[in-house]
N, C-alpha and C positions, 0 to 999 in steps of 0.2 A: 267149622270155624266161622266166626262172624266177620262180615266185610262192609265196609262203608264205600259205596261207590258214587263218585261225582260224575254226572253226566251233563254236559252242556249241549243245549239242543236249540234248533230253530223255534221260535215262539209262534207256533201255528196250531190251529185246531187239529186234533186227532193224534198228536204226538204222544201224549201220556197214554192214550188208549193203545197205541201200538206197542209202546214199551211194556205196559201191564200185560198185554196180550202175548208178548214174547215171554215173559216170565211165567205166566199161568200155562201157556201152550207147552212148555217144557218142564212143567211140574216144580218150578222154582217158587219159593214164597218170598214176598215182600214183607219184611218185618216192620219196616217204617219207611216213609216216603215224604219227602218235603219238596215243594216246588214253588219257584217264584221268578218273576223277570229279574234280569241283571240290570246294570247301569244302561246297557244297550238294550231297549225295549223290543228289539227284533229277536232276541235270545232270552232263554230261560234256563236257570240252573236247577237240576235235580240231584237230591241226595237220597240215595237209595240204601237202605240196610238189609242184607240178606245173609243167609248161612250156606256153606258148602265148602267142600275140599278144594285144593288147587285145581284139579281137573274140571270140576263144575264151574268155579269161577272163571277159568280160562275159556270155557265154552260161553258163559254169559258175556264176557267182554267182547269175544269174537262176533257173536250174534248181534250185540248192541252196535258195534262198529259198522255192521252191514246195513242198518237201517239208515234211510236218506237224510232224515232230519237231524242225525247226530253229528255234532261238531267235535266233540272230544269226551273221551271216557277215561277216568282215572280211578283205580282201585287203590284207595289210600293205604290199606293194610299191606298189599302186595308191593306198593311202590317203595316201602321202606322210608318214605319221608314222614316227617313229624307234621301232625296236623291238629287242628283245634276242632272240638265238637261240643255243640250245646243243643239242649232242648228246652221246652217250656212246658210247664205243667200248671193247670188251674186245679185247685183243690178245695172243695167245699167241705170244712170240717165242723163237726158239732161243737158248740160251746155253750156252756152254763156258767153260773157265778163260780162254781168249783173248779171248772176246766179252763176258764178264760185265761188265767195268768200262766198256766202251763203251755197252753197254745201260744200265746204271746211270747214266751221265753224261746220256744222252739223256732218261731218266726225269726226272732232276733238272732239266734245262733246261726241260722242258715241264710241270713241276709235276704230274707223274703219280703214281699210286700203284701199287705192286706189291700185288695181291690174292691171288696164289698162287704159290708158288715149289716147283720140283721140281729135281732135278739137271741136267736138260737144257732146262727152259723156265722163263721167268718169264710170268705173265699180268698185263698191265698195263692198269689203268683210266685212261682220258683223257677229260676233258670239254672242251667248247670249241665255237667255231664250226667250220664245215666246213673252213676253211682250216687251222686248227690240226690237226684230226684227220687231214687229208690229209698235212700236212706230216710228222707223226710216222710215219705209215704208210710213206711215202716214205723216211724214214731207217731204219726197221726192215726194210723189204723185202730189202735186200742181205744183212742178218744172218740172215734167214730167218724168216718169218712162218708158223707152223703153222696158226693159226686166227684168224679175224677176225670180230668181230660189232659191228654198229653199230645203235644205237637210231635212231628217227625223230627229226626235229628237234622241239624243244620252243620255243615263242616267245611272247612277250607284248609289249605296248606299254609303252614308257617313260613314266614320269610326267613331267609338266612339271617343268623345273629350277626350282630356287628362285633368284630374282634378288635380289641383295643390294646 
């Protein structure tokens, strides 16, 4: 089962290396990793996507919590809480006079943004959940994708909804 884990850490050199070492040393794979400073520059927020059954994820959580620079660990799937997740993709897609309108139509439908244009390529920025990113990649693939870059997943818990 796939899990999205949020890890709040002290913003210090070597923290990312220790966390990556924990995963690799125990044979766990990191499918996606996103790290950045929080509003407090002394802390960073990591979003890690990995796979494993409940026993493996429990072991990962316990091992993460043992590390000195870890402030908080939350496995979003196991917490039962609702969360928001997004990722970014930059896709360089081939265009010519015959494909241009089809590419622009796909861009419009998916509410993407063209961030660079040449005579033979459009570079498209798309944000959304994993399914949206995959859907647009699948539509662009037959048209010819020259290059594809995907960020790691960013995720956060939703706030409680206002009851009225």
